[in-house]
Structure formats: C-alpha cells, structure tokens
C-alpha positions as CSV (number, residue, x, y, z in Angstrom):
1,M,-15.9,177.0,-2.6
2,L,-15.5,174.6,-5.5
3,S,-12.6,174.9,-8.0
4,I,-14.9,176.0,-10.8
5,Y,-14.6,179.6,-9.7
6,E,-12.0,182.2,-10.8
7,G,-11.3,185.0,-8.3
8,S,-13.9,186.5,-6.0
9,I,-17.5,186.0,-6.7
10,W,-20.2,188.7,-6.4
11,R,-23.9,188.3,-6.4
12,P,-27.0,190.4,-5.6
13,P,-28.4,190.1,-2.0
14,S,-31.5,188.3,-3.3
15,E,-29.4,185.5,-4.8
16,S,-27.9,184.5,-1.4
17,R,-29.5,181.0,-1.6
18,S,-28.8,180.5,-5.3
19,L,-26.2,178.3,-7.0
20,I,-23.7,180.7,-8.6
21,L,-22.2,179.6,-11.9
22,Q,-19.5,181.7,-13.6
23,A,-20.7,182.0,-17.2
24,T,-18.2,184.8,-17.7
25,V,-15.1,186.0,-15.8
26,G,-14.8,189.6,-15.0
27,C,-16.8,192.5,-16.5
28,S,-16.8,193.6,-20.1
29,N,-16.9,197.3,-19.2
30,N,-14.8,197.3,-16.0
31,T,-14.2,201.1,-16.0
32,C,-16.4,202.3,-13.2
33,T,-14.4,204.4,-10.8
34,F,-16.2,203.2,-7.6
35,C,-16.0,199.4,-8.4
36,C,-13.4,197.0,-7.1
37,S,-15.1,193.8,-8.0
38,Y,-13.5,192.8,-11.2
39,K,-10.3,194.9,-11.5
40,N,-8.0,192.0,-11.1
41,K,-9.8,189.8,-13.7
42,K,-9.3,189.6,-17.4
43,F,-12.7,189.5,-19.1
44,K,-13.7,186.3,-20.9
45,I,-16.8,184.4,-21.8
46,K,-16.6,180.8,-20.8
47,P,-17.1,178.4,-23.7
48,L,-20.4,176.5,-23.3
49,E,-18.5,173.2,-23.0
50,Q,-16.5,174.5,-20.1
51,L,-19.6,175.8,-18.4
52,R,-21.3,172.4,-18.9
53,A,-18.3,170.7,-17.3
54,D,-18.7,173.1,-14.3
55,I,-22.4,172.2,-14.1
56,Y,-21.7,168.5,-14.1
57,L,-19.2,169.0,-11.3
58,V,-21.6,170.8,-9.0
59,E,-24.8,168.9,-10.0
60,P,-24.4,166.1,-7.4
61,H,-24.3,168.7,-4.6
62,Y,-27.2,170.8,-5.9
63,K,-29.7,168.3,-7.2
64,H,-32.7,170.2,-5.8
65,V,-31.6,173.8,-6.5
66,K,-34.4,176.2,-7.4
67,R,-32.4,179.3,-8.3
68,I,-29.2,179.8,-10.3
69,F,-27.3,183.1,-10.8
70,L,-25.0,183.4,-13.8
71,A,-21.9,185.4,-12.8
72,D,-19.7,187.5,-13.3
73,G,-20.3,191.2,-13.8
74,D,-22.4,191.2,-16.9
75,A,-23.2,187.7,-18.2
76,L,-25.9,189.1,-20.5
77,V,-23.0,190.1,-22.8
78,I,-23.0,186.4,-24.0
79,R,-24.6,186.1,-27.4
80,T,-28.2,185.1,-27.3
81,Q,-27.9,181.7,-28.9
82,Q,-25.3,180.6,-26.3
83,L,-27.5,181.9,-23.5
84,T,-30.5,180.0,-24.7
85,D,-28.4,176.9,-25.0
86,T,-27.1,177.5,-21.4
87,L,-30.6,178.0,-20.0
88,D,-32.0,174.9,-21.7
89,F,-29.1,172.9,-20.3
90,L,-29.6,174.2,-16.8
91,Y,-33.3,173.4,-16.8
92,E,-32.5,169.9,-18.1
93,V,-29.9,169.2,-15.5
94,F,-31.8,170.7,-12.5
95,P,-35.4,169.6,-12.8
96,Q,-36.6,171.7,-9.8
97,L,-35.0,174.9,-11.1
98,E,-37.5,177.8,-11.0
99,R,-35.4,180.9,-11.9
100,V,-32.1,181.9,-13.5
101,G,-30.8,185.4,-12.9
102,V,-28.1,187.5,-14.5
103,Y,-26.2,190.8,-14.1
104,A,-26.4,193.1,-17.1
105,S,-24.6,196.3,-18.0
106,P,-26.6,198.9,-19.9
107,Q,-24.3,198.2,-22.8
108,N,-25.4,194.6,-22.8
109,L,-29.1,195.6,-23.0
110,L,-28.5,198.2,-25.7
111,Q,-26.9,195.4,-27.8
112,K,-29.9,193.1,-27.4
113,S,-33.3,193.5,-29.0
114,V,-36.6,193.2,-27.2
115,D,-37.2,190.1,-29.2
116,E,-34.0,188.5,-28.1
117,L,-34.9,189.2,-24.4
118,V,-38.3,187.7,-25.0
119,L,-36.6,184.6,-26.4
120,L,-34.4,184.4,-23.3
121,K,-37.5,184.7,-21.1
122,E,-39.1,181.9,-23.0
123,H,-36.0,179.8,-22.2
124,G,-36.2,180.6,-18.5
125,L,-34.3,183.8,-17.8
126,G,-36.2,185.0,-14.8
127,I,-34.6,188.3,-13.7
128,I,-32.1,190.9,-14.9
129,Y,-30.0,193.0,-12.4
130,L,-28.9,196.3,-13.8
131,G,-26.5,198.8,-12.1
132,V,-28.0,202.2,-12.8
133,E,-26.1,203.9,-10.0
134,T,-27.3,207.4,-10.8
135,G,-29.7,209.3,-13.1
136,L,-27.5,212.4,-13.2
137,D,-25.9,212.6,-16.7
138,S,-22.7,214.4,-15.5
139,L,-22.2,211.9,-12.7
140,L,-22.6,208.9,-15.1
141,T,-19.7,210.4,-17.1
142,K,-17.6,211.2,-14.0
143,V,-17.8,207.6,-12.7
144,K,-17.1,206.2,-16.2
145,K,-20.3,204.2,-16.4
146,G,-19.9,204.3,-20.2
147,V,-23.5,205.4,-21.1
148,T,-25.5,208.6,-21.0
149,R,-28.7,209.1,-18.9
150,Q,-30.8,208.5,-22.0
151,Q,-29.0,205.4,-23.0
152,M,-29.5,204.1,-19.4
153,I,-33.2,204.8,-19.7
154,T,-33.3,203.0,-23.1
155,A,-31.4,200.0,-21.7
156,G,-33.8,199.6,-18.8
157,S,-36.8,200.1,-21.0
158,I,-35.7,197.3,-23.3
159,A,-35.6,194.9,-20.3
160,V,-39.0,196.1,-19.0
161,E,-40.6,195.8,-22.4
162,S,-39.4,192.2,-22.7
163,G,-41.4,191.2,-19.6
164,I,-38.3,189.9,-17.7
165,P,-38.4,191.3,-14.2
166,L,-35.8,194.1,-13.8
167,S,-34.0,194.9,-10.6
168,V,-31.9,198.0,-10.6
169,T,-29.3,199.3,-8.1
170,I,-28.5,202.9,-7.3
171,I,-25.7,204.2,-5.1
172,I,-26.5,206.7,-2.3
173,G,-23.6,209.2,-1.9
174,L,-22.1,208.7,-5.3
175,G,-22.1,212.4,-6.0
176,G,-20.8,213.5,-2.6
177,P,-22.5,216.3,-0.7
178,E,-22.3,218.8,-3.5
179,L,-24.4,216.8,-5.9
180,S,-26.5,214.9,-3.3
181,E,-29.9,216.4,-3.9
182,K,-29.5,216.6,-7.6
183,H,-28.2,213.0,-7.7
184,A,-31.2,211.8,-5.7
185,K,-33.9,213.6,-7.7
186,E,-32.4,212.9,-11.1
187,T,-32.1,209.2,-10.2
188,A,-35.7,209.1,-9.1
189,S,-36.7,210.8,-12.4
190,L,-34.8,208.1,-14.3
191,L,-36.5,205.3,-12.3
192,N,-39.8,206.9,-13.1
193,S,-39.0,206.7,-16.8
194,V,-38.0,203.1,-16.6
195,S,-40.4,201.7,-14.0
196,P,-38.2,198.7,-12.9
197,D,-39.8,196.0,-10.8
198,Y,-37.3,196.4,-8.0
199,V,-35.0,199.2,-6.8
200,G,-32.1,198.4,-4.5
201,A,-30.3,201.2,-2.8
202,L,-26.7,200.8,-1.8
203,T,-24.6,203.3,0.2
204,L,-21.2,204.2,-1.3
205,M,-18.3,202.5,0.4
206,L,-14.8,203.3,-0.9
207,V,-12.4,200.5,-1.6
208,D,-8.6,200.9,-1.7
209,G,-7.3,200.7,-5.3
210,T,-10.3,202.2,-7.0
211,E,-10.2,205.6,-8.8
212,L,-12.8,207.1,-6.5
213,Y,-10.8,206.0,-3.4
214,N,-7.8,207.7,-4.8
215,E,-9.8,210.9,-5.4
216,Y,-10.9,210.7,-1.8
217,R,-7.3,210.4,-0.6
218,R,-6.3,213.4,-2.6
219,G,-9.2,215.5,-1.1
220,E,-11.1,215.6,-4.4
221,F,-14.1,213.7,-3.1
222,T,-16.1,213.8,0.1
223,L,-18.1,211.0,1.6
224,L,-21.6,211.8,3.0
225,T,-22.1,211.6,6.7
226,P,-24.8,209.2,7.9
227,E,-27.1,212.1,8.4
228,E,-26.5,213.3,4.8
229,T,-26.9,209.8,3.5
230,L,-30.4,209.5,5.1
231,Q,-31.4,212.9,3.7
232,E,-30.4,211.7,0.2
233,M,-32.4,208.6,0.7
234,Y,-35.4,210.7,1.7
235,W,-35.1,212.9,-1.4
236,L,-34.9,209.8,-3.6
237,I,-37.9,208.0,-2.2
238,E,-40.0,211.2,-2.0
239,A,-39.4,211.8,-5.8
240,I,-40.2,208.2,-6.9
241,T,-43.6,208.0,-8.5
242,C,-43.4,204.7,-10.4
243,K,-44.7,201.4,-9.1
244,T,-41.8,199.4,-7.8
245,V,-40.5,197.4,-4.8
246,F,-37.9,199.5,-2.9
247,R,-35.2,197.9,-0.7
248,S,-32.2,199.3,1.1
249,N,-31.3,196.0,2.9
250,H,-27.7,195.8,1.5
251,A,-25.0,195.6,4.1
252,S,-23.6,199.0,3.1
253,N,-26.7,200.9,4.2
254,Y,-27.0,202.7,7.5
255,V,-30.7,201.9,7.8
256,P,-32.6,198.9,6.2
257,L,-35.8,200.0,4.5
258,G,-38.3,198.1,2.4
259,G,-41.7,198.7,0.9
260,D,-43.9,198.9,-2.2
261,L,-43.9,202.3,-3.9
262,P,-45.8,204.5,-4.2
263,E,-48.3,202.8,-1.8
264,E,-45.9,202.7,1.2
265,K,-44.0,205.9,0.5
266,D,-45.3,207.8,3.6
267,R,-44.3,204.9,5.9
268,L,-40.8,204.8,4.5
269,L,-40.3,208.5,4.8
270,Q,-41.6,208.4,8.4
271,Q,-39.1,205.7,9.2
272,I,-36.3,207.9,7.8
273,E,-37.6,210.8,9.9
274,L,-37.6,208.7,13.0
275,V,-34.0,207.6,12.5
276,Q,-33.0,211.1,11.8
277,K,-34.6,212.3,15.0
278,K,-33.1,209.5,17.2
279,G,-29.8,209.1,15.3
280,M,-30.1,205.3,15.2
281,Y,-27.6,204.6,12.5
282,K,-25.8,201.3,11.9
283,S,-22.2,201.2,13.2
284,E,-19.5,201.6,10.6
285,L,-18.1,198.3,11.9
286,L,-21.2,196.5,10.7
287,R,-21.3,197.9,7.2
288,G,-19.8,196.0,4.3
289,L,-20.0,195.2,0.6
C-alpha cells in the first residue's frame, strides 16, 4: 500500500476494484458502539493541496482507473466547494474515470442541501454510501448513531432527491435476539420510506475494543445464532416493499443473497427457507469484516 494512507483503509464491497483516496482521515462522528474502523484515528479533513499531491503520486500507477472511492468514514463532511474542486481535479487527471463514490454519515447529509448534492452530481459524484444500520429508533440511540429514525429518513431522502444513487447498509443482529423481529421490520419500514437504490445487509461481528464487544463480555448483549440471523433476514426482506437492489454478499454474512426487490422477493425468501431447512451456513472461520 502506498505511503499516502494513514491507518487502516475501509471501503464498500462494490469498490473492490476502485482506487482509494483518503480525502479525510477517520470519522467525524466516531461514536457507534459496534464500529472499530476509526477508533484509533483523529479526524481531519485533508487540505486539497495535500490530496492533490497524493493523486499525483498514484497517477502513474492508475492511469486507466475508472472508479475512485474517497475515504475515510464520511468524506461527504467536506465542504461542497472543496468537494467540487476535488471532483474536477480527479476527472482532469484520470481521463477514463467514470465514477467517484463516497461514504456519508446521516449528519453529513443533513448538513447538505439537495441543491448542493445536485451540484456534486454535476461534478461527477456517482454514488453515496450511507450506514443506516437500523430503523428502530431506540436502537439507533443505543448504538450511539447520533440521529433519530426520522433524521435518518430525512438524510436518505435528501440523497435520493438529488438523483445521486444511494447505497445503504443495515446490520443484521444489531439488536440481539430480544429486538430481532422489531429491528428487522422497523428497518424495512425505514427503507420503504427512503427507497434507496441499493441495500446491503451485513451481519454483526463483534470486535475487541468496541463498546458493544464489552457489553457482550459483561453478558449484557447476546449475538444471534446463524438460525436467528437467517430468520431476521427473512423478516427484513419480507417487509421491504420499495424498489431496490438487495445484496447480502458481504463477508460477514452466513448466506450470500442478491436480487431486485420487490420482483425477486419470493425467490430470495425461498432461498432462505432452503438454507434454514438444510442448515447450510457459512463456517465462522470464513466470515470477516
């Protein structure tokens, strides 16, 4: 990995072939109890001149790159003018570039207007990734997401209204067995209100050092079994009525699923039922973040 990076780099599964550029370091929120990704980083926005220097350093190795992802945890926090300048520079330096993607927190989106996002789209921002995690208000508070359910809906709706494709992630098992069904159905309800272009489901994995891991060690939180995980996934998919592309191909999941909703809902539910019947779950050794 080139020396332009600070600390570990995280990206969405769909950006596996993208050039990753660290426009920010860390996460401006960095309070989520389940997240380990940015705990050891002090948040900062890279000055545009520093980012340009990084780009010049990697350009000889990525002349023909078609996709770029702007890290770290919520690069949409960068003020709009700096983002448009960054996008313009990227498309100038990489003539074959087709798409630039970015992580956003709900707070980032709430601080941007639809007009600002439309402007970013015009300058080449091609996709926004938003961590929704859950649609259950009490659970958003418990995991310290920093927004309410209604604020999350508003944030997602701002992105959708701008026309920039929105990909959201939700976390299966985040509420433990006690909240499993409610978490699934409230999350589906939130998704129906937002209508994101893509929904990616991850399955909760606890990481040493996080608040949620410590709760687990104290006996205050219980992980779902593979069987309970698939049941929660079933409830979620069953309750989604909006038009979206659903994926559970992240390494954390016990079963990879994918399809267009609502058209392929029955097929996905039948796949889950088959796995439940045969018990064909991915080994814990093969799961990962």
